[in-house]
SELUM-336244 format. One record per residue (C-alpha): residue number from 1; residue in three letters; x, y, z. Coordinates in steps of 0.2 Angstrom, whole numbers, plus 5000, padded with zeros to 4 digits. Layout:
<doses>
+-----+------+------+-------+------+
! pos ! code ! east ! north !   up !
+-----+------+------+-------+------+
! NUM !  Ala !    X !     Y !    Z !
...
+-----+------+------+-------+------+
</doses>
This chain:
<doses>
+-----+------+------+-------+------+
! pos ! code ! east ! north !   up !
+-----+------+------+-------+------+
!   1 !  Met ! 5090 !  4929 ! 5020 !
!   2 !  Val ! 5090 !  4937 ! 5002 !
!   3 !  Gly ! 5098 !  4922 ! 4993 !
!   4 !  Arg ! 5108 !  4922 ! 4977 !
!   5 !  Leu ! 5100 !  4929 ! 4960 !
!   6 !  Glu ! 5102 !  4914 ! 4951 !
!   7 !  Asp ! 5094 !  4903 ! 4963 !
!   8 !  Trp ! 5079 !  4915 ! 4964 !
!   9 !  Gln ! 5078 !  4914 ! 4945 !
!  10 !  Thr ! 5079 !  4895 ! 4945 !
!  11 !  Leu ! 5064 !  4896 ! 4958 !
!  12 !  Leu ! 5052 !  4903 ! 4947 !
!  13 !  Gln ! 5055 !  4891 ! 4932 !
!  14 !  Pro ! 5042 !  4879 ! 4928 !
!  15 !  Ala ! 5051 !  4865 ! 4934 !
!  16 !  Cys ! 5051 !  4873 ! 4952 !
!  17 !  Ala ! 5032 !  4876 ! 4952 !
!  18 !  Asp ! 5027 !  4860 ! 4963 !
!  19 !  Leu ! 5041 !  4866 ! 4975 !
!  20 !  Val ! 5034 !  4883 ! 4977 !
!  21 !  Arg ! 5016 !  4876 ! 4979 !
!  22 !  Glu ! 5021 !  4862 ! 4991 !
!  23 !  Ala ! 5032 !  4874 ! 5001 !
!  24 !  Ala ! 5017 !  4887 ! 5002 !
!  25 !  Ala ! 5006 !  4872 ! 5009 !
!  26 !  Ala ! 5019 !  4865 ! 5021 !
!  27 !  Pro ! 5018 !  4869 ! 5040 !
!  28 !  Ser ! 5032 !  4882 ! 5044 !
!  29 !  His ! 5049 !  4874 ! 5049 !
!  30 !  Asp ! 5042 !  4856 ! 5046 !
!  31 !  Pro ! 5058 !  4844 ! 5046 !
!  32 !  Ala ! 5047 !  4830 ! 5037 !
!  33 !  Ser ! 5042 !  4842 ! 5023 !
!  34 !  Thr ! 5059 !  4850 ! 5021 !
!  35 !  Ala ! 5068 !  4832 ! 5020 !
!  36 !  Arg ! 5053 !  4827 ! 5007 !
!  37 !  Leu ! 5057 !  4843 ! 4996 !
!  38 !  Arg ! 5075 !  4841 ! 4997 !
!  39 !  Arg ! 5073 !  4824 ! 4989 !
!  40 !  Gly ! 5071 !  4832 ! 4972 !
!  41 !  His ! 5078 !  4849 ! 4974 !
!  42 !  Ser ! 5094 !  4857 ! 4981 !
!  43 !  Ala ! 5094 !  4862 ! 5000 !
!  44 !  Ala ! 5097 !  4882 ! 4993 !
!  45 !  Leu ! 5082 !  4880 ! 4982 !
!  46 !  Val ! 5071 !  4871 ! 4996 !
!  47 !  Ala ! 5077 !  4886 ! 5008 !
!  48 !  Leu ! 5071 !  4899 ! 4995 !
!  49 !  Ala ! 5053 !  4890 ! 4992 !
!  50 !  Phe ! 5051 !  4892 ! 5011 !
!  51 !  Glu ! 5057 !  4909 ! 5012 !
!  52 !  Leu ! 5047 !  4914 ! 4998 !
!  53 !  Ala ! 5032 !  4906 ! 5006 !
!  54 !  Ala ! 5034 !  4915 ! 5023 !
!  55 !  Ala ! 5036 !  4932 ! 5012 !
!  56 !  Arg ! 5020 !  4930 ! 5004 !
!  57 !  Arg ! 5011 !  4926 ! 5021 !
!  58 !  Lys ! 5018 !  4943 ! 5026 !
!  59 !  Ala ! 5014 !  4952 ! 5011 !
!  60 !  Leu ! 4996 !  4946 ! 5011 !
!  61 !  Asp ! 4994 !  4958 ! 5027 !
!  62 !  Lys ! 5004 !  4971 ! 5020 !
!  63 !  Phe ! 5000 !  4972 ! 5001 !
!  64 !  Gly ! 4983 !  4962 ! 5000 !
!  65 !  Pro ! 4979 !  4946 ! 4990 !
!  66 !  Ala ! 4981 !  4955 ! 4973 !
!  67 !  Ile ! 5000 !  4958 ! 4976 !
!  68 !  Gly ! 5004 !  4948 ! 4991 !
!  69 !  Gly ! 4999 !  4930 ! 4983 !
!  70 !  Arg ! 5011 !  4934 ! 4968 !
!  71 !  Ile ! 5025 !  4944 ! 4974 !
!  72 !  Ile ! 5044 !  4939 ! 4974 !
!  73 !  Ala ! 5052 !  4943 ! 4989 !
!  74 !  Asp ! 5061 !  4938 ! 5005 !
!  75 !  Arg ! 5054 !  4942 ! 5022 !
!  76 !  Ala ! 5066 !  4956 ! 5027 !
!  77 !  Gly ! 5062 !  4964 ! 5010 !
!  78 !  Val ! 5042 !  4963 ! 5012 !
!  79 !  Glu ! 5046 !  4971 ! 5030 !
!  80 !  Met ! 5056 !  4986 ! 5024 !
!  81 !  Ala ! 5045 !  4989 ! 5008 !
!  82 !  Thr ! 5032 !  5004 ! 5008 !
!  83 !  Gly ! 5015 !  4999 ! 5010 !
!  84 !  Pro ! 5001 !  5002 ! 4997 !
!  85 !  Leu ! 4994 !  5017 ! 5005 !
!  86 !  Ala ! 5009 !  5026 ! 5007 !
!  87 !  Gly ! 5017 !  5021 ! 4990 !
!  88 !  Ala ! 5001 !  5027 ! 4981 !
!  89 !  His ! 5001 !  5044 ! 4990 !
!  90 !  Lys ! 5019 !  5048 ! 4986 !
!  91 !  Ala ! 5016 !  5041 ! 4968 !
!  92 !  Arg ! 5002 !  5054 ! 4967 !
!  93 !  Arg ! 5013 !  5067 ! 4970 !
!  94 !  Phe ! 5027 !  5061 ! 4958 !
!  95 !  Ala ! 5015 !  5058 ! 4944 !
!  96 !  Ala ! 5007 !  5077 ! 4948 !
!  97 !  Val ! 5025 !  5084 ! 4946 !
!  98 !  Cys ! 5036 !  5074 ! 4933 !
!  99 !  Ala ! 5023 !  5061 ! 4925 !
! 100 !  Gly ! 5032 !  5055 ! 4908 !
! 101 !  Thr ! 5049 !  5056 ! 4915 !
! 102 !  Leu ! 5061 !  5043 ! 4922 !
! 103 !  Val ! 5062 !  5043 ! 4942 !
! 104 !  Ala ! 5078 !  5032 ! 4949 !
! 105 !  Asp ! 5071 !  5023 ! 4964 !
! 106 !  Val ! 5088 !  5022 ! 4973 !
! 107 !  Cys ! 5088 !  5006 ! 4985 !
! 108 !  Cys ! 5073 !  5001 ! 4978 !
! 109 !  Gly ! 5073 !  4984 ! 4987 !
! 110 !  Ile ! 5058 !  4972 ! 4982 !
! 111 !  Gly ! 5049 !  4987 ! 4974 !
! 112 !  Gly ! 5036 !  4992 ! 4986 !
! 113 !  Asp ! 5038 !  5011 ! 4980 !
! 114 !  Ala ! 5042 !  5005 ! 4962 !
! 115 !  Met ! 5026 !  4996 ! 4960 !
! 116 !  Ala ! 5016 !  5011 ! 4965 !
! 117 !  Leu ! 5025 !  5023 ! 4955 !
! 118 !  Cys ! 5023 !  5012 ! 4940 !
! 119 !  Ala ! 5003 !  5010 ! 4944 !
! 120 !  Ala ! 5002 !  5030 ! 4944 !
! 121 !  Gly ! 5010 !  5029 ! 4927 !
! 122 !  Val ! 5028 !  5035 ! 4932 !
! 123 !  Arg ! 5042 !  5028 ! 4923 !
! 124 !  Val ! 5055 !  5019 ! 4935 !
! 125 !  Leu ! 5072 !  5013 ! 4935 !
! 126 !  Gly ! 5075 !  5002 ! 4951 !
! 127 !  Ile ! 5093 !  5004 ! 4958 !
! 128 !  Asp ! 5099 !  4992 ! 4971 !
! 129 !  Ser ! 5115 !  4985 ! 4978 !
! 130 !  Asp ! 5110 !  4968 ! 4979 !
! 131 !  Pro ! 5107 !  4959 ! 4962 !
! 132 !  Ala ! 5092 !  4948 ! 4969 !
! 133 !  Arg ! 5083 !  4963 ! 4976 !
! 134 !  Ala ! 5086 !  4974 ! 4960 !
! 135 !  Trp ! 5079 !  4959 ! 4950 !
! 136 !  Met ! 5064 !  4957 ! 4962 !
! 137 !  Cys ! 5060 !  4976 ! 4960 !
! 138 !  Ala ! 5059 !  4973 ! 4940 !
! 139 !  Val ! 5047 !  4958 ! 4941 !
! 140 !  Asn ! 5036 !  4964 ! 4954 !
! 141 !  Ala ! 5035 !  4982 ! 4946 !
! 142 !  Gly ! 5036 !  4977 ! 4929 !
! 143 !  Cys ! 5050 !  4990 ! 4927 !
! 144 !  Glu ! 5068 !  4992 ! 4921 !
! 145 !  Ser ! 5081 !  4988 ! 4936 !
! 146 !  Arg ! 5099 !  4989 ! 4938 !
! 147 !  Cys ! 5112 !  4982 ! 4951 !
! 148 !  Ala ! 5123 !  4996 ! 4958 !
! 149 !  Asp ! 5131 !  5004 ! 4972 !
! 150 !  Ala ! 5119 !  5016 ! 4980 !
! 151 !  Ala ! 5132 !  5028 ! 4983 !
! 152 !  Ala ! 5137 !  5028 ! 4966 !
! 153 !  Ala ! 5120 !  5029 ! 4960 !
! 154 !  Cys ! 5118 !  5045 ! 4969 !
! 155 !  Glu ! 5132 !  5053 ! 4959 !
! 156 !  Ser ! 5123 !  5048 ! 4942 !
! 157 !  Gly ! 5113 !  5064 ! 4939 !
! 158 !  His ! 5097 !  5057 ! 4938 !
! 159 !  Ala ! 5084 !  5072 ! 4938 !
! 160 !  Trp ! 5071 !  5063 ! 4947 !
! 161 !  Phe ! 5074 !  5052 ! 4962 !
! 162 !  His ! 5067 !  5042 ! 4976 !
! 163 !  Leu ! 5080 !  5036 ! 4989 !
! 164 !  Asp ! 5076 !  5023 ! 5003 !
! 165 !  Pro ! 5091 !  5023 ! 5014 !
! 166 !  Ala ! 5094 !  5006 ! 5022 !
! 167 !  Arg ! 5089 !  5008 ! 5041 !
! 168 !  Arg ! 5095 !  4991 ! 5046 !
! 169 !  Gly ! 5113 !  4985 ! 5048 !
! 170 !  Ala ! 5119 !  4968 ! 5042 !
! 171 !  Asp ! 5114 !  4961 ! 5059 !
! 172 !  Gly ! 5097 !  4967 ! 5055 !
! 173 !  Ala ! 5097 !  4979 ! 5069 !
! 174 !  Arg ! 5088 !  4996 ! 5066 !
! 175 !  Arg ! 5098 !  5011 ! 5065 !
! 176 !  Phe ! 5091 !  5028 ! 5071 !
! 177 !  Asp ! 5106 !  5040 ! 5069 !
! 178 !  Leu ! 5105 !  5047 ! 5051 !
! 179 !  Arg ! 5123 !  5046 ! 5050 !
! 180 !  Asp ! 5123 !  5026 ! 5051 !
! 181 !  Leu ! 5110 !  5026 ! 5035 !
! 182 !  Ser ! 5117 !  5018 ! 5020 !
! 183 !  Pro ! 5119 !  5028 ! 5010 !
! 184 !  Gly ! 5121 !  5041 ! 5023 !
! 185 !  Pro ! 5119 !  5061 ! 5022 !
! 186 !  Glu ! 5135 !  5064 ! 5012 !
! 187 !  Ala ! 5126 !  5054 ! 4997 !
! 188 !  Trp ! 5111 !  5063 ! 4999 !
! 189 !  Gln ! 5119 !  5080 ! 4996 !
! 190 !  Thr ! 5128 !  5072 ! 4981 !
! 191 !  Leu ! 5111 !  5066 ! 4974 !
! 192 !  Thr ! 5102 !  5082 ! 4976 !
! 193 !  His ! 5117 !  5092 ! 4967 !
! 194 !  Ala ! 5119 !  5081 ! 4954 !
! 195 !  Ala ! 5100 !  5080 ! 4951 !
! 196 !  Arg ! 5100 !  5100 ! 4951 !
! 197 !  Arg ! 5115 !  5100 ! 4939 !
! 198 !  Ser ! 5107 !  5087 ! 4927 !
! 199 !  Ala ! 5091 !  5098 ! 4925 !
! 200 !  Pro ! 5089 !  5113 ! 4914 !
! 201 !  Ser ! 5079 !  5123 ! 4927 !
! 202 !  Glu ! 5075 !  5122 ! 4946 !
! 203 !  Arg ! 5057 !  5116 ! 4939 !
! 204 !  Asp ! 5065 !  5101 ! 4931 !
! 205 !  Trp ! 5072 !  5091 ! 4946 !
! 206 !  Gly ! 5067 !  5085 ! 4963 !
! 207 !  Gly ! 5064 !  5069 ! 4973 !
! 208 !  Ala ! 5060 !  5062 ! 4990 !
! 209 !  Ile ! 5070 !  5052 ! 5004 !
! 210 !  Lys ! 5061 !  5039 ! 5013 !
! 211 !  Leu ! 5066 !  5040 ! 5032 !
! 212 !  Gly ! 5060 !  5032 ! 5048 !
! 213 !  Pro ! 5045 !  5040 ! 5056 !
! 214 !  Gly ! 5054 !  5045 ! 5072 !
! 215 !  Val ! 5066 !  5056 ! 5063 !
! 216 !  Asp ! 5068 !  5074 ! 5070 !
! 217 !  Arg ! 5066 !  5089 ! 5057 !
! 218 !  Ala ! 5083 !  5098 ! 5064 !
! 219 !  Arg ! 5093 !  5082 ! 5061 !
! 220 !  Val ! 5086 !  5081 ! 5043 !
! 221 !  Ala ! 5091 !  5099 ! 5040 !
! 222 !  Gly ! 5108 !  5096 ! 5046 !
! 223 !  Ala ! 5110 !  5079 ! 5035 !
! 224 !  Leu ! 5104 !  5089 ! 5019 !
! 225 !  Gly ! 5116 !  5105 ! 5022 !
! 226 !  Asn ! 5107 !  5120 ! 5015 !
! 227 !  Glu ! 5096 !  5111 ! 5003 !
! 228 !  Pro ! 5077 !  5118 ! 5007 !
! 229 !  Phe ! 5066 !  5103 ! 5009 !
! 230 !  Glu ! 5047 !  5099 ! 5017 !
! 231 !  Leu ! 5046 !  5086 ! 5029 !
! 232 !  Glu ! 5030 !  5075 ! 5028 !
! 233 !  Tyr ! 5025 !  5062 ! 5041 !
! 234 !  Leu ! 5014 !  5049 ! 5035 !
! 235 !  Ser ! 5002 !  5036 ! 5046 !
! 236 !  Glu ! 4994 !  5022 ! 5040 !
! 237 !  His ! 4979 !  5014 ! 5048 !
! 238 !  Gly ! 4983 !  5027 ! 5063 !
! 239 !  Arg ! 5001 !  5020 ! 5064 !
! 240 !  Met ! 5016 !  5031 ! 5060 !
! 241 !  Thr ! 5026 !  5022 ! 5046 !
! 242 !  Gln ! 5039 !  5034 ! 5037 !
! 243 !  Ala ! 5044 !  5052 ! 5035 !
! 244 !  Val ! 5049 !  5059 ! 5018 !
! 245 !  Ala ! 5060 !  5074 ! 5014 !
! 246 !  Trp ! 5054 !  5082 ! 4997 !
! 247 !  Met ! 5066 !  5092 ! 4988 !
! 248 !  Gly ! 5067 !  5102 ! 4972 !
! 249 !  Ala ! 5051 !  5104 ! 4963 !
! 250 !  Met ! 5043 !  5090 ! 4974 !
! 251 !  Arg ! 5044 !  5101 ! 4988 !
! 252 !  Gly ! 5027 !  5110 ! 4994 !
! 253 !  Ala ! 5025 !  5127 ! 5000 !
! 254 !  His ! 5026 !  5123 ! 5018 !
! 255 !  Ala ! 5040 !  5115 ! 5029 !
! 256 !  Ala ! 5029 !  5102 ! 5037 !
! 257 !  Thr ! 5015 !  5091 ! 5031 !
! 258 !  Ala ! 5006 !  5077 ! 5040 !
! 259 !  Thr ! 4997 !  5065 ! 5030 !
! 260 !  Ala ! 4985 !  5052 ! 5037 !
! 261 !  Leu ! 4981 !  5037 ! 5027 !
! 262 !  Arg ! 4966 !  5024 ! 5028 !
! 263 !  Pro ! 4959 !  5014 ! 5012 !
! 264 !  Gly ! 4949 !  5025 ! 5003 !
! 265 !  Ala ! 4952 !  5041 ! 5014 !
! 266 !  Ala ! 4967 !  5053 ! 5017 !
! 267 !  Leu ! 4970 !  5070 ! 5025 !
! 268 !  Ser ! 4984 !  5081 ! 5023 !
! 269 !  Leu ! 4988 !  5096 ! 5034 !
! 270 !  Ser ! 5003 !  5108 ! 5031 !
! 271 !  Gly ! 5010 !  5124 ! 5038 !
! 272 !  Glu ! 5024 !  5129 ! 5050 !
! 273 !  Pro ! 5027 !  5118 ! 5064 !
! 274 !  Gly ! 5020 !  5124 ! 5081 !
! 275 !  Gly ! 5010 !  5121 ! 5096 !
! 276 !  Pro ! 4991 !  5120 ! 5098 !
! 277 !  Pro ! 4981 !  5134 ! 5106 !
! 278 !  Leu ! 4977 !  5130 ! 5124 !
! 279 !  Gly ! 4959 !  5132 ! 5131 !
! 280 !  Thr ! 4947 !  5126 ! 5144 !
! 281 !  Phe ! 4941 !  5107 ! 5146 !
! 282 !  Gly ! 4927 !  5103 ! 5134 !
! 283 !  Arg ! 4913 !  5090 ! 5134 !
! 284 !  Tyr ! 4923 !  5079 ! 5121 !
! 285 !  Leu ! 4941 !  5071 ! 5121 !
! 286 !  Val ! 4949 !  5070 ! 5104 !
! 287 !  Asp ! 4962 !  5058 ! 5100 !
! 288 !  Pro ! 4970 !  5065 ! 5083 !
! 289 !  Asp ! 4979 !  5055 ! 5071 !
! 290 !  Pro ! 4998 !  5054 ! 5077 !
! 291 !  Ala ! 5004 !  5061 ! 5060 !
! 292 !  Phe ! 4998 !  5078 ! 5065 !
! 293 !  Glu ! 5007 !  5078 ! 5083 !
! 294 !  Arg ! 5023 !  5070 ! 5075 !
! 295 !  Ala ! 5024 !  5084 ! 5062 !
! 296 !  Gly ! 5021 !  5098 ! 5074 !
! 297 !  Leu ! 5005 !  5102 ! 5068 !
! 298 !  Leu ! 4993 !  5100 ! 5080 !
! 299 !  His ! 4987 !  5118 ! 5079 !
! 300 !  Ala ! 4982 !  5114 ! 5061 !
! 301 !  Ala ! 4974 !  5100 ! 5068 !
! 302 !  Cys ! 4965 !  5110 ! 5079 !
! 303 !  Glu ! 4959 !  5121 ! 5067 !
! 304 !  Phe ! 4953 !  5108 ! 5056 !
! 305 !  Ala ! 4943 !  5099 ! 5070 !
! 306 !  Ala ! 4938 !  5114 ! 5080 !
! 307 !  Ala ! 4947 !  5107 ! 5095 !
! 308 !  Arg ! 4960 !  5114 ! 5106 !
! 309 !  Ala ! 4973 !  5108 ! 5120 !
! 310 !  Phe ! 4969 !  5108 ! 5138 !
! 311 !  Cys ! 4986 !  5103 ! 5143 !
! 312 !  Pro ! 5003 !  5108 ! 5136 !
! 313 !  Gly ! 5012 !  5093 ! 5128 !
! 314 !  Leu ! 4999 !  5080 ! 5131 !
! 315 !  Gly ! 4994 !  5077 ! 5112 !
! 316 !  Val ! 4975 !  5073 ! 5117 !
! 317 !  Leu ! 4964 !  5088 ! 5112 !
! 318 !  Thr ! 4947 !  5092 ! 5119 !
! 319 !  Ala ! 4931 !  5099 ! 5110 !
! 320 !  Asp ! 4914 !  5106 ! 5114 !
! 321 !  Ala ! 4906 !  5095 ! 5099 !
! 322 !  Pro ! 4912 !  5080 ! 5089 !
! 323 !  Pro ! 4925 !  5085 ! 5075 !
! 324 !  Arg ! 4916 !  5084 ! 5058 !
! 325 !  Asp ! 4929 !  5070 ! 5053 !
! 326 !  Ser ! 4929 !  5055 ! 5064 !
! 327 !  Thr ! 4940 !  5045 ! 5055 !
! 328 !  Phe ! 4956 !  5056 ! 5059 !
! 329 !  Phe ! 4948 !  5063 ! 5074 !
! 330 !  Pro ! 4940 !  5052 ! 5085 !
! 331 !  Ala ! 4930 !  5060 ! 5098 !
! 332 !  Phe ! 4925 !  5052 ! 5115 !
! 333 !  Glu ! 4911 !  5061 ! 5126 !
! 334 !  Val ! 4917 !  5062 ! 5143 !
! 335 !  Val ! 4907 !  5053 ! 5156 !
! 336 !  Asp ! 4917 !  5056 ! 5171 !
! 337 !  Arg ! 4934 !  5063 ! 5177 !
! 338 !  Met ! 4943 !  5058 ! 5192 !
! 339 !  Pro ! 4960 !  5054 ! 5200 !
! 340 !  Trp ! 4968 !  5038 ! 5193 !
! 341 !  Asn ! 4963 !  5023 ! 5205 !
! 342 !  Ala ! 4959 !  5007 ! 5197 !
! 343 !  Arg ! 4948 !  5001 ! 5211 !
! 344 !  Arg ! 4937 !  5017 ! 5210 !
! 345 !  Ile ! 4936 !  5017 ! 5192 !
! 346 !  Arg ! 4931 !  4999 ! 5191 !
! 347 !  Glu ! 4917 !  5003 ! 5203 !
! 348 !  Arg ! 4911 !  5019 ! 5192 !
! 349 !  Leu ! 4911 !  5007 ! 5177 !
! 350 !  Arg ! 4901 !  4995 ! 5185 !
! 351 !  Ala ! 4888 !  5008 ! 5190 !
! 352 !  Leu ! 4888 !  5013 ! 5172 !
! 353 !  Asp ! 4884 !  4996 ! 5166 !
! 354 !  Gly ! 4902 !  4994 ! 5159 !
! 355 !  Gly ! 4907 !  4979 ! 5149 !
! 356 !  Leu ! 4922 !  4980 ! 5136 !
! 357 !  Val ! 4934 !  4993 ! 5141 !
! 358 !  Glu ! 4947 !  5002 ! 5129 !
! 359 !  Val ! 4961 !  5010 ! 5138 !
! 360 !  Lys ! 4971 !  5024 ! 5130 !
! 361 !  Thr ! 4986 !  5032 ! 5137 !
! 362 !  Arg ! 5002 !  5043 ! 5132 !
! 363 !  Asp ! 5020 !  5040 ! 5137 !
! 364 !  Gly ! 5017 !  5024 ! 5145 !
! 365 !  Val ! 5008 !  5031 ! 5161 !
! 366 !  Val ! 5000 !  5014 ! 5163 !
! 367 !  Asp ! 5001 !  4997 ! 5154 !
! 368 !  Ser ! 4986 !  4998 ! 5145 !
! 369 !  Asp ! 4983 !  4979 ! 5140 !
! 370 !  Arg ! 4985 !  4975 ! 5159 !
! 371 !  Val ! 4973 !  4989 ! 5164 !
! 372 !  Gln ! 4961 !  4984 ! 5150 !
! 373 !  Ser ! 4959 !  4968 ! 5157 !
! 374 !  Asp ! 4958 !  4973 ! 5175 !
! 375 !  Leu ! 4944 !  4986 ! 5171 !
! 376 !  Arg ! 4933 !  4974 ! 5160 !
! 377 !  Gly ! 4915 !  4973 ! 5167 !
! 378 !  Glu ! 4900 !  4961 ! 5166 !
! 379 !  Gly ! 4889 !  4975 ! 5159 !
! 380 !  Cys ! 4882 !  4979 ! 5141 !
! 381 !  Thr ! 4890 !  4996 ! 5139 !
! 382 !  Pro ! 4907 !  4999 ! 5131 !
! 383 !  His ! 4918 !  5013 ! 5138 !
! 384 !  Ala ! 4934 !  5022 ! 5133 !
! 385 !  Val ! 4946 !  5026 ! 5148 !
! 386 !  Phe ! 4960 !  5038 ! 5145 !
! 387 !  Val ! 4973 !  5038 ! 5158 !
! 388 !  Leu ! 4984 !  5054 ! 5157 !
! 389 !  Arg ! 4997 !  5063 ! 5167 !
! 390 !  Ile ! 4990 !  5081 ! 5168 !
! 391 !  Gly ! 5004 !  5092 ! 5176 !
! 392 !  Arg ! 5010 !  5081 ! 5191 !
! 393 !  Ala ! 4994 !  5071 ! 5193 !
! 394 !  Ile ! 4987 !  5055 ! 5185 !
! 395 !  Glu ! 4970 !  5057 ! 5180 !
! 396 !  Ala ! 4958 !  5045 ! 5172 !
! 397 !  Phe ! 4943 !  5050 ! 5159 !
! 398 !  Ile ! 4929 !  5039 ! 5157 !
! 399 !  Thr ! 4922 !  5042 ! 5140 !
! 400 !  Arg ! 4909 !  5034 ! 5128 !
! 401 !  Arg ! 4916 !  5033 ! 5109 !
! 402 !  Gly ! 4907 !  5045 ! 5097 !
! 403 !  Ala ! 4893 !  5058 ! 5099 !
! 404 !  Ala ! 4881 !  5059 ! 5112 !
! 405 !  Ala ! 4865 !  5051 ! 5108 !
+-----+------+------+-------+------+
</doses>
């Protein structure tokens, strides 16, 4: 629930400080707490206080205590907001190109991207069609905001922009077809054309459109018409979180970029999408960050990590030595390779003093959680077991994480 702007503003008044504090301390959906709080406040305010408390609990995991503990948001707003790693990465790109100019953050939501842009020294105008969300953005990011229709905002002629089209319907269900996003591709083209017209030169306009991490490059190209773009796929903590179409002066030199993000570390690889080089099976399996495969840049990943593919379309690589960067290219020394048979693999692990087992697979070849439990032994040596489809056969690779002793 987003709620009415007037109720959110009332909730932040000193008179409601006790309500906010007590709702945060109360058990979720506790009827007794709800009844007690309603004796001094309206039902709408009590509901919002519980919503804020739940949103802040989500935000603690996503943004950390510095932001999560003070953020003004609803739960859905936190879920949809850009996290701090991706936000900071995008903000650095904006700051490097258009520092000191105004960036219109269209469909700003609670201000996930706006907070990162402001922290990077970029001036931001948050725009959202929901008055409560526009206000939340202003409070959270400390920027100017405006409540306006997203499609109309795309016609406004902001030279620099960030657009985050809604990827959920009114029922909360995710939308995967680009034509179903709000605003849709027609508004994206309007946005870029208006930005170009408002700028004195091609170097003086640009922006980004935030999309889902599963988006296909050909569909983005169709949605943008003839507009050149760079498509960057972002992962955070090894999980794909978003794709970004960069345009105008924000666009890089290559068609595709993959950026893997961790706290205090990042790796970006760029190039033209293509397949990885194939070669013989080596001593190690290498499990690259998923951003590189999703962007079609496993060939660049292979070059960076001195690795190669050993089976077309698999995604898991092989190498003769551990890559120099284990953060984004964890290596696993292969101890044994055999046809997939749970009983035989359990016996082999027992012979290897196997204890904790991590199971890795692709395309749902096996149920990793169930197999992981089945293979766990009583020994002291941890192993990682890859269960992969190689051609028509399913094979198991018993490995030890990291370099050989």
